C-alpha positions as CSV (number, residue, x, y, z in Angstrom):
1,M,-19.3,-108.1,0.6
2,R,-19.1,-105.3,3.4
3,K,-16.2,-106.7,4.8
4,L,-13.8,-105.5,2.3
5,L,-13.8,-102.3,3.5
6,L,-11.4,-103.3,5.9
7,L,-9.2,-103.8,3.1
8,T,-7.4,-101.0,1.0
9,A,-8.3,-97.3,0.9
10,L,-8.6,-98.2,-2.8
11,I,-11.4,-100.8,-2.5
12,A,-13.0,-98.7,-0.1
13,M,-12.8,-95.8,-2.8
14,I,-14.6,-98.1,-5.5
15,A,-17.2,-99.5,-3.3
16,T,-17.9,-96.5,-1.0
17,G,-21.8,-96.2,-2.8
18,A,-22.6,-99.7,-2.8
19,M,-21.0,-100.4,0.6
20,A,-23.0,-97.0,2.2
21,A,-26.3,-98.9,1.7
22,K,-25.4,-101.6,3.7
23,L,-24.3,-99.6,7.2
24,P,-26.8,-99.5,10.2
25,S,-30.0,-97.6,10.1
26,K,-29.5,-93.7,11.0
27,S,-33.2,-93.5,12.0
28,A,-35.6,-95.3,13.7
29,P,-38.0,-97.5,11.6
30,A,-42.0,-96.4,11.4
31,F,-43.1,-98.8,14.3
32,T,-41.4,-99.1,17.5
33,A,-41.4,-102.7,19.3
34,Y,-44.0,-101.6,21.7
35,H,-45.8,-98.7,23.2
36,H,-47.3,-98.2,26.5
37,D,-47.4,-96.0,29.0
38,M,-45.3,-95.8,31.9
39,G,-47.8,-96.1,34.5
40,R,-46.7,-93.4,36.4
41,S,-47.2,-89.1,36.7
42,I,-44.9,-87.6,33.8
43,T,-42.8,-84.6,34.6
44,E,-42.4,-84.0,31.4
45,G,-43.8,-85.5,28.1
46,F,-43.2,-82.9,25.1
47,E,-47.1,-82.9,24.9
48,G,-46.9,-79.0,24.8
49,A,-45.1,-75.9,23.9
50,F,-41.3,-76.7,23.0
51,P,-38.4,-76.2,24.7
52,P,-41.2,-76.9,27.9
53,A,-41.7,-74.2,30.1
54,G,-38.4,-73.8,32.4
55,W,-36.3,-76.1,30.4
56,Y,-33.5,-74.5,28.8
57,Q,-32.2,-75.1,24.9
58,G,-28.2,-75.1,24.2
59,I,-27.9,-75.0,20.5
60,T,-24.9,-74.8,18.6
61,N,-26.4,-76.1,15.4
62,P,-29.4,-74.6,14.7
63,S,-30.6,-77.0,11.5
64,Y,-30.0,-80.0,13.7
65,T,-31.2,-79.7,17.7
66,W,-33.7,-81.3,19.4
67,Y,-37.4,-80.5,18.4
68,Q,-40.9,-81.9,19.1
69,S,-41.1,-85.5,17.4
70,S,-44.2,-87.8,17.2
71,N,-41.8,-90.6,17.6
72,A,-42.9,-91.1,21.6
73,F,-42.8,-93.5,24.3
74,E,-45.7,-92.4,26.2
75,G,-48.4,-89.6,24.8
76,V,-48.1,-88.6,20.8
77,Y,-44.5,-86.6,21.4
78,G,-41.7,-86.7,22.5
79,A,-37.7,-85.5,22.3
80,Q,-35.5,-85.8,18.9
81,I,-33.1,-84.5,17.3
82,G,-31.5,-85.6,13.8
83,W,-27.9,-86.3,12.9
84,Q,-25.4,-84.2,10.7
85,T,-22.2,-84.9,9.3
86,G,-19.3,-82.8,8.8
87,S,-21.1,-80.1,11.0
88,P,-20.8,-81.2,14.9
89,Q,-23.6,-81.0,17.6
90,D,-23.6,-80.2,21.1
91,E,-27.0,-79.8,21.4
92,V,-28.9,-79.8,25.0
93,L,-32.0,-79.7,26.7
94,S,-32.1,-78.8,30.3
95,F,-34.5,-78.1,33.7
96,D,-33.6,-76.8,37.3
97,Y,-34.9,-79.0,40.2
98,L,-34.8,-78.9,44.0
99,V,-34.0,-82.6,44.7
100,E,-35.8,-84.0,47.6
101,P,-35.4,-87.4,49.6
102,G,-36.6,-90.7,47.7
103,D,-35.9,-88.8,44.7
104,D,-34.7,-90.6,41.2
105,L,-35.2,-89.2,38.0
106,F,-36.7,-91.3,35.3
107,F,-37.0,-91.4,31.4
108,A,-37.1,-93.1,28.2
109,T,-35.0,-93.1,25.5
110,M,-34.1,-94.8,22.2
111,G,-31.1,-94.6,19.8
112,S,-28.2,-96.6,17.5
113,T,-26.2,-98.7,19.4
114,Y,-23.9,-98.6,16.4
115,W,-23.7,-95.0,15.5
116,S,-23.6,-93.6,19.2
117,A,-20.0,-94.1,18.8
118,F,-19.8,-90.7,16.4
119,G,-23.0,-88.6,18.2
120,N,-24.0,-89.8,21.6
121,F,-26.5,-89.0,23.9
122,T,-25.6,-88.4,27.7
123,V,-27.4,-86.9,30.6
124,E,-25.2,-84.7,33.2
125,V,-26.2,-83.2,37.0
126,D,-24.6,-80.1,37.3
127,G,-22.2,-81.0,34.6
128,L,-21.6,-84.7,36.2
129,E,-22.3,-87.4,33.9
130,V,-24.8,-89.6,35.0
131,Y,-26.1,-91.7,32.0
132,N,-24.4,-92.6,29.1
133,Y,-26.2,-94.2,26.1
134,N,-23.0,-95.7,24.1
135,L,-21.8,-97.3,27.4
136,G,-24.9,-97.8,28.7
137,N,-27.2,-99.0,26.1
138,G,-29.1,-102.3,26.2
139,G,-27.5,-103.6,22.9
140,V,-30.3,-103.5,20.6
141,S,-30.5,-100.4,18.5
142,W,-34.1,-98.7,17.9
143,L,-35.9,-100.1,21.0
144,W,-36.9,-97.8,23.6
145,E,-35.2,-98.4,26.9
146,E,-36.5,-96.9,30.5
147,V,-33.3,-95.5,32.6
148,Q,-33.2,-94.6,36.4
149,I,-30.9,-92.6,38.2
150,D,-30.3,-92.3,41.8
151,L,-30.8,-88.5,43.0
152,E,-29.8,-89.3,46.7
153,G,-26.6,-87.4,46.4
154,S,-28.2,-83.9,45.3
155,V,-31.1,-84.4,48.0
156,G,-31.2,-80.9,48.7
157,S,-30.0,-79.0,46.1
158,I,-31.1,-77.4,43.2
159,V,-29.6,-79.0,40.5
160,N,-29.3,-78.6,36.3
161,I,-30.2,-81.9,34.5
162,A,-29.4,-81.7,31.4
163,F,-30.0,-83.8,28.2
164,R,-27.0,-83.7,25.4
165,Y,-26.7,-85.0,22.0
166,A,-23.1,-84.2,21.3
167,G,-20.8,-85.5,18.1
168,D,-21.0,-85.3,14.6
169,D,-22.1,-88.5,11.9
170,G,-24.3,-90.3,14.5
171,A,-27.8,-90.9,14.4
172,D,-30.7,-89.6,15.3
173,H,-32.0,-90.3,19.0
174,H,-35.0,-89.7,20.9
175,F,-36.0,-89.1,24.6
176,D,-39.1,-89.1,26.3
177,A,-41.2,-89.6,29.6
178,I,-39.2,-87.4,32.4
179,Q,-40.2,-87.5,35.8
180,I,-38.7,-87.3,39.3
181,G,-39.9,-89.1,42.0
182,T,-40.2,-92.6,43.4
183,Y,-40.6,-95.4,41.0
184,T,-43.8,-97.4,40.3
185,P,-42.7,-100.5,37.3
186,P,-45.0,-99.9,34.3
187,P,-47.4,-102.8,33.2
188,P,-44.9,-105.4,31.3
189,P,-45.2,-104.3,27.3
190,P,-46.8,-107.0,25.2
191,P,-45.1,-110.1,23.8
192,I,-44.4,-109.8,19.9
193,S,-45.3,-113.3,18.2
194,F,-44.9,-115.2,14.8
195,C,-46.1,-118.4,16.4
196,A,-49.6,-118.1,14.7
197,N,-48.0,-117.8,11.2
198,L,-46.1,-121.1,11.1
199,I,-48.6,-124.1,9.4
200,D,-47.9,-127.5,9.0
201,V,-45.8,-128.3,6.3
202,E,-42.2,-130.3,7.0
203,G,-39.8,-131.7,4.7
204,T,-36.1,-130.6,3.4
205,G,-35.4,-129.6,-0.2
206,M,-35.9,-126.2,-1.9
207,F,-38.6,-123.5,-0.7
208,Y,-40.4,-120.5,-2.7
209,G,-41.7,-117.5,-1.2
210,D,-42.7,-113.8,-1.1
211,T,-42.0,-111.8,1.7
212,C,-43.6,-108.8,-0.1
213,D,-47.3,-110.6,2.1
214,G,-45.3,-110.7,5.3
215,V,-44.8,-108.2,8.4
216,N,-41.7,-107.0,10.0
217,L,-41.3,-108.7,13.7
218,V,-37.9,-108.8,13.9
219,S,-35.7,-105.7,13.3
220,T,-32.5,-105.4,15.0
221,L,-30.7,-108.0,18.0
222,G,-27.3,-107.4,19.5
223,C,-26.0,-110.7,17.3
224,Q,-26.4,-108.2,14.6
225,T,-24.9,-104.7,13.9
226,Y,-27.5,-104.3,10.8
227,T,-30.8,-103.3,11.4
228,E,-33.3,-105.1,9.2
229,N,-36.5,-103.9,9.0
230,G,-38.2,-105.9,5.9
231,L,-40.8,-107.9,5.6
232,E,-40.5,-111.1,7.0
233,D,-41.4,-115.4,6.4
234,Y,-41.0,-117.6,9.1
235,Y,-40.0,-121.4,9.1
236,E,-40.1,-123.9,12.5
237,V,-37.6,-126.4,12.7
238,F,-37.3,-129.6,14.2
239,M,-33.8,-130.5,15.4
240,P,-33.5,-133.8,16.6
241,A,-30.4,-134.2,19.1
242,G,-26.8,-133.5,17.4
243,S,-28.6,-132.7,13.9
244,T,-27.2,-129.8,12.1
245,F,-29.1,-127.6,9.0
246,T,-27.8,-125.2,6.7
247,A,-30.3,-122.8,4.8
248,T,-29.0,-121.3,1.4
249,V,-31.5,-118.5,0.5
250,T,-31.6,-116.1,-2.6
251,N,-33.6,-113.3,-2.6
252,T,-34.5,-110.5,-5.0
253,A,-34.4,-108.2,-2.3
254,D,-31.1,-107.4,0.0
255,G,-31.7,-110.8,2.0
256,A,-31.3,-111.2,5.4
257,L,-31.4,-114.6,8.0
258,W,-32.2,-115.3,11.8
259,V,-31.9,-118.4,13.8
260,L,-34.2,-117.5,16.9
261,A,-34.8,-119.6,19.5
262,E,-38.5,-118.8,20.1
263,C,-41.7,-117.5,18.1
264,E,-42.4,-115.3,21.1
265,A,-40.7,-112.2,23.3
266,E,-40.9,-109.5,25.3
267,A,-40.4,-106.5,23.8
268,A,-39.3,-108.5,20.3
269,A,-36.0,-109.7,22.4
270,F,-36.2,-112.7,20.4
271,T,-33.0,-115.4,21.3
272,C,-30.6,-114.8,18.7
273,L,-28.4,-118.3,17.8
274,A,-27.6,-117.1,14.5
275,T,-27.7,-114.8,11.5
276,A,-26.7,-113.5,8.2
277,D,-26.4,-110.7,6.0
278,D,-23.2,-110.6,4.3
279,T,-24.1,-110.2,0.9
280,F,-26.3,-108.1,-1.4
281,T,-29.4,-108.2,-3.5
282,G,-29.6,-111.2,-5.9
283,D,-26.6,-112.9,-3.8
284,P,-27.6,-115.9,-1.9
285,E,-27.4,-115.8,1.9
286,V,-26.0,-118.7,4.1
287,V,-27.1,-119.7,7.9
288,S,-26.1,-123.3,9.8
289,Y,-26.9,-124.1,12.9
290,T,-26.1,-127.2,15.2
291,N,-28.3,-128.6,17.9
292,T,-25.6,-129.8,20.4
293,G,-28.3,-130.8,23.4
294,G,-31.5,-132.9,23.0
295,D,-34.3,-132.6,20.6
296,M,-35.3,-129.2,20.2
297,V,-37.1,-126.6,17.8
298,V,-35.6,-123.1,16.4
299,F,-37.1,-121.0,13.9
300,L,-35.9,-119.5,10.7
301,V,-36.8,-115.9,9.6
302,V,-36.1,-114.8,6.1
303,D,-35.5,-111.4,6.4
304,S,-34.9,-108.4,4.3
305,W,-32.2,-105.0,4.9
306,G,-34.0,-101.7,4.2
307,T,-36.9,-100.0,5.3
308,A,-40.4,-102.3,4.2
309,S,-38.1,-104.5,1.2
310,C,-39.6,-107.6,0.5
311,G,-39.3,-109.9,-2.7
312,T,-39.4,-113.1,-3.8
313,Y,-36.7,-115.8,-2.8
314,E,-36.0,-119.8,-2.9
315,M,-34.1,-121.5,-0.2
316,L,-32.5,-124.4,0.0
317,F,-33.2,-126.3,3.0
318,E,-30.4,-129.4,3.6
319,S,-29.4,-131.5,7.0
320,P,-27.8,-134.7,6.8
321,D,-29.1,-136.0,10.0
322,G,-32.5,-134.9,10.5
323,A,-33.6,-131.5,10.6
324,V,-37.1,-130.5,9.2
325,A,-38.6,-127.4,8.5
326,N,-41.8,-126.2,8.2
327,Q,-42.9,-123.6,6.1
328,D,-44.8,-120.8,7.1
329,M,-47.9,-118.9,6.7
330,S,-47.5,-115.5,5.3
331,M,-50.2,-113.1,6.1
332,G,-53.1,-115.4,4.5
333,S,-51.1,-116.6,1.8
334,V,-50.3,-120.4,1.7
335,K,-47.0,-121.1,-0.5
336,S,-45.5,-124.6,-2.3
337,L,-42.7,-126.5,-1.0
338,F,-40.8,-128.8,-3.7
339,R,-39.0,-131.4,-2.4
């Protein structure tokens, strides 16, 4: 189990190869939770030459500096930097701007909340730090966040606005869609939903499934350090007042489990009630949840670590006081319930 990393240097040396695989992802998955136009004019979206005309690029590590990337918040391209270990980075993209009354700076950014403690993204105005991703992120890795910075204190001045990535052994980072002006709210992102995948097969006992015909809608939430980019199955769980359930899942992939409060959420920001990702491939993951209020419905997600990982699994669903699981239909494949 990865928690053994905290014990001794000897154990860490023995386990290094296996444990490294359980660290949070250093790059964004092949999809983002949502994508939409910002609903306002973009000052710079990195759609043309890179660096853009009028921008300056400060480079300390030529092999690992800012570049034009197809992972974008709007349009086709954005700015991305790759991580490097053992060779520190201090990479800057900046431009000068005459600030007028009412001007604010807007941009979108995405990175790893975990790895930003090692390689961090900041924004500076004339050398003064005005944004720090490690301290100011929204708590979810690999999800585009929109940032607004007040420039009132610089009205009438030509300032240098710098986007900096500095550190060693961090993770990839992205930013895009820079605008200076008056804010116009973008349309809300479409909700992410797995509600339509639920079918009415009720019971407790053993469930058998295969996530390889599923989809990946839950990747990372604030309740879990590790990014779960595997394919998923979904269960609706009806819980009478005061009831408890325990799910024990043995997965041929490197399994992970979520208990969520809803099956639909804006920008995949599901409410996490419980989670488990404590073992490796083939070992059981166990998650429990207790309903301390009135009758309720929660959602159990069978997931796995790794990009698009999946596999067969068996789940023992137990409840001594009336919680009932409804098995899902995973992309049209109805699986059997044995009890």
